[in-house]
N, C-alpha and C positions, 0 to 999 in steps of 0.2 A: 332387486331391480336396482337398489342404491349401489350395490357392489360392481353390477356390470357399468353404470354410469361412471363409476371411479375408474374401472378398466379403460374405459374408452378415451377418459381424459389423460390417463397415463399413457396411453398410445400416441395421442396426438403431442404431448408433449415430448415423447422419445423420438417421434419424426423430426420435431424441429430440432432436438438435441443433436441428431445424426446428421441432418443438413448442416447445422452449425459447425459439427466436428469435421465435415469435409473440406472447411477452409484450412485446417491445420495440415493437410495433405499437399497444399499448393506450394511449389518452390518458386520463390520469387528471388531473381537474382538481380539485384540492382547495381549498377556499376558504380558505386560511391568510392570515395577517397577514404580509405581506412585512417584512424587516428595515428598519430605517430606513437613509439613507444613512450617518449616523455609524456605525452597526453595522457595514454593509459594509466602509467604509473600515478600521474598525478591525481586522475579521477579516483583510482582505487584507495590510494594512501590518504586523500583527503575525505572520503567516506569512511575510512577505518578511524580515523581521527574524529569524526563526528560521533561515532559509536562510543568511544573512549570519553567524548566530551558529556554526552549523555549520562552515562554510567556515573562518572565523577560528581557531577553537579547533583544527580539524585541522592547519591551516598552521603554528600555533605549536607543536603537539604533534611534528610531524614535524622542526621545527627543534631541540627539545629531544631528540627520539631521536638525532638524529645527534651530539648533544654528549657521549653517552655511548658507552660500549663496549657492542658486542652482548652480552658475557659479563656485564654489569651487571645481573643479572636484577631487583635490587630497584628501581632507578631506570627502567627499561624498563616494568616491571610498573605503576610509578605513573603512567607517561605513558599507557599503554593504559587504566587505570582512570579516569584523567581524561576522556579522550576518550570512552568506554563511559558513564559515570554522567552526565558534563555534557549529552552530546546526548540520552539517554534522558530525563532529567529535564526538559530544554527543550521536547523533544516533547511530554510530558506537559502542561506547562503551556500552550504555545501552541496545540495542536489541540484545544480544548474546544469545546462546542457554543456557549456563551455568548461573544460576542465579548469583552465587558467582563471576564468571569471570565479569559479566555485574556491579555488585556492586563496586568491586576494580577499573576497568578500568573508571566507571565513577566518583568515588572518585579521582582518580589521575588527569583526564581531568580537573575537575572543580578547583583542586588546581593550575594545570599548568597556566589555564586561569588567576586566581587571581594574581600568581606569576608574569605572564607576565605584568599586569597592574599597579602593585604595586613596583615591584623591577625589572623588565626587560625591554626590549626595548620600551614596549608601556606605561610607565609611563607618559610620556610627548606627547603622540599620539595626545590627543583632549584637547580641551580648558578647558572643565569643567570635573567634576569627574563622570558623570553617570557610566562610564565603570568600574572604579575603586569600586563604591559603589555596584552595583549589583554584581561584582565578588566577593566581600567579603561576601555579604549576602549569595549568592549561596554556598560559600565554608563553611559557618556555618551550613548552612541547610544540606548539604550532611554529615557534621560531625554528625549532629544530627541523621541523617536518619542510618548511619553505627552503631552509639552507640544504637539505638533501634533495630537493627536486629541482632547484634553480642553478643557473651559473653563478659564480662568486661574484662577478661585477653586477649580475642583474638582482641577486639577493641584497647586496649592500644598498642599491638603489631604491629597491622596493620596500626594505626595512625603514629607510628614511620617510618614504612616502607615506607608509602605514602610521608611523608615529605622528606625522604632521596630520594626517587625516583623522586619526582619533581624536587630537587635540582639537580640531575645529569641529567635529561632530562628536561630541561626548554624549553617553546617555544621560538625559535630566531626570530619570525615575526608573522605577521598577518595569514600566512597559516596555524598556529596552527596545525601542523603534528603531529597525535596522535602515541603515543609509547605505545603498548600494555604492560601491567604490571601484567597480571594475572600469567605469568609463571614465573616471578621474584618473585611474592609473593610467589608462590608454594615452589621456591628454598629457599628463606627466611624462610618460615614455617617449611623446612625438610618435605615437603609431596611429595610423589612420584605422577608423572603425570598420571600413570596408576590408582592409587588408587583415584584420583581426578576426572576422567571422571565421568561425571554425566550421569544419564539416561535421554531420551528424554521425559520420564513421559507416562503416559496412553494417548491413542488415543484422547480423549477430552482435554487433557493438551496440546499435541502437536499440535493439529488444533487449539487451542486458542492461542498458541505462533504464528502460522501463521497467524491468523486473526489479531493480534496485528500489526504485521509487514505489512500487507496490509494496515490496518487503518493509520499507520504512513505514508505510502507512498502516500496515498491518500490525507492526510492533509498536509504533508509538502513539497512534490515535487513541487505542481503549486506555493508555495512561494517561494523556492528557485529559480526555474526556472525564475520567475519573477525578483528576485533580480539580476540573472545572467544577465538578458536581460537589465536591467538598467544599469548595470556595463558596459555592452558591449556598450551600447548606450553612455555613459559618456566618454569612451575612444576609441570612433571610431569616422568617419565621420557623421553617421547617427545621427540625433537630436532626442530628445526625443518625438517630435512632429511627427516625421516619425514613430516611434515605435508604439505610439499611434494610428496614423491613420491606421496602418495595423491591430492592434488588433481591431479595431472598425469597420473594413469592414463587417465582419460576422453581427454584430448588425444590421447596416445598411440594409443588405439584408433580415434579418429575419423582420424589421420593415417594409420594402416595401411590403413584401408577406402578413404579417398581416392587412396592410391598403387595399391590394386588397381583401381580403377575406372580411373585413369589409364593404366595399363598393359595394360587389356583391353578396347580400343575395340571390337573385333569382338564379343566376348562381351555388351557392354552394348547394342551396335546390334541385335543378334538378341534380346536381353532386352526391349528396349523393344518391338520388333515384335510379340513375343509378348503383352506386357502389353497393348499396343494392342486386339489382337484379343480378349483374353480380358475387358477392361474395358469394350467398346463396349457389351454389352446391360446392364451395371451403369449407365453413363453414362445410357443411354436410360430404365432404369427410374428413376433418381434425377430426370431432368428431369420424366418424367409424375407422381411422387409429390411433386416440388415446386410443380408447377403446381397439382395438386388441393390441397395445403397452403394455397397462396395463396389460391385461390377460398374455401377453408373459412374462411382468416383475414379475407378481406373480409366475409363473412356476419357473423362473429362481431363484428368490429369496429362494423359497422352496427347488430346488435343491442345491443351495448354503448352506443354513443352515444345510441339510444333509451332505454335505460335511465339511462343517466346524465341525460338531459334531464328524463325523470319523477322520477327522485330530485332533480333539482336544483329542481323546482316544490314537490315535497313539503317539502323543506327549507326552502324561502321561506317556506313556511306556518308551519311550526315556529318559524321564526326571529322572524315577526311576533308569535306570541303567546309564545315563550318564549325571546326573546332574550339574557337573562342566564344561563340556564341552559345554553343552546347555546355561549356564549362560553366559559364555563368547560370544557366538554367537546371543545372544538376542538382544543385542544393534544394532548390524548390520542389523538382520531382521527388527526392529522396523524403522531403518532409511530408508531402503528400502519401507516399507510400506508408510512412509511420503512422501518420493520421489513420490511413485506411485499416492498418494493421490493428490499431488501437480500437476504431469503430467494431471492427468484426470480432475483437477479443470481449469487447464489451456484450456485443450480442451473444456470444457463447455463453458469457457469465450469466447473462439474463435467462438463458435457456436452461442452464444448469440450476439456476435458482428456482425457476418453474418447476423443474423437475424434482429437484430435493423436497420442495414443498408437497408436491402430490405425493412423493414417497412417504412423507412424514404424516400426512392426510391418511394414507391406506394404513400405515403402521399404528397409528393412535387411535384412528376412528373406526376402521374395519373391524377388530374385536368387538367395539360396541356396537356395531349394526349387525354384527352376526349373532352377538349375544342376544341382542333384542329379538332378530327373527327366531333364534332357537327357543327362546323364552315364550314367544307368542305362540310358536307351533306347539310347544309343551302345555300352554294353558288351554290352547283348543282341543287337544287330545285329551286333556284332564277333564275339560268340560263335556266332552263327547262321551267318555267312560262314565262320568256320574250321571249323565243323561240317560 
């Protein structure tokens, strides 16, 4: 009975997943203004530089870590704070919607860090010069990046602006609190903020931007969380050994389960046969419902295409008579489309997580339930024979 209940839960989650997946088949054609080639290059190359920044800061910090004893809580904490705050600050600077804002803020943040270690409070923070060397190298690299992306006259004026901004807003400590510089650059360049508002780009460009941000989160968040846990362990009563023991508990559990499976091949073979028999009706039902869902999806997509075509004609008429008004509203509409896409993507991820959790429950707990059922039957049969 427990296995049947689990099967019912799986069916419900799968239906939710299929309904969420239907969103992936919808073709949305937003008539947004694409980014220019310069803006695309600026976005790609600035984010490539950010990856270079992360790697070189981490490498220099690891060298510094080995130069101090593990019991030196003060300097080990300084090293962790540098990695955490430098990478979080550069993330916020480099991964903005506006490619120009990303470049300006990344340029300023890198030079602020360089100034901090060469002339600011951080010049005598460490016993060796790894932090100074990597900061100077990254400052030169970001200058080269800006020079390759901007026209000569714009580059010269912006470089002078960056130097003045860094002098006015230096880092006071290792918290490296970022001061956004883009608006100040617009004011210094005598550019109206309304004229500087960039388009989100076409739908593929907007989705690509979101994909880059999700990739950044998946790569950087685990590292930063680990560093923060180490920083907490250094400055609390909990020892590193206690933190590591807690992190290894899951590994011990998985190894125990693997050992049980490896040493009980006959039990696992019988379990597989029983699961095949029990799951066959479920699989057939899933196939039927999947086919019905795909048929419904095809009809919905056709209806949507007709609706989109009709709306496109109406929009074309509106553009002819109210082109100026429509141009002002277009950015707002595209933003709503991206928000809708993200909301639906979050719903899809939630549905997938539910399905994955149910799948894990079936894989890990179904053997226990079936084992308990078979053991109980064996016990009853043995009791009956003895009677």
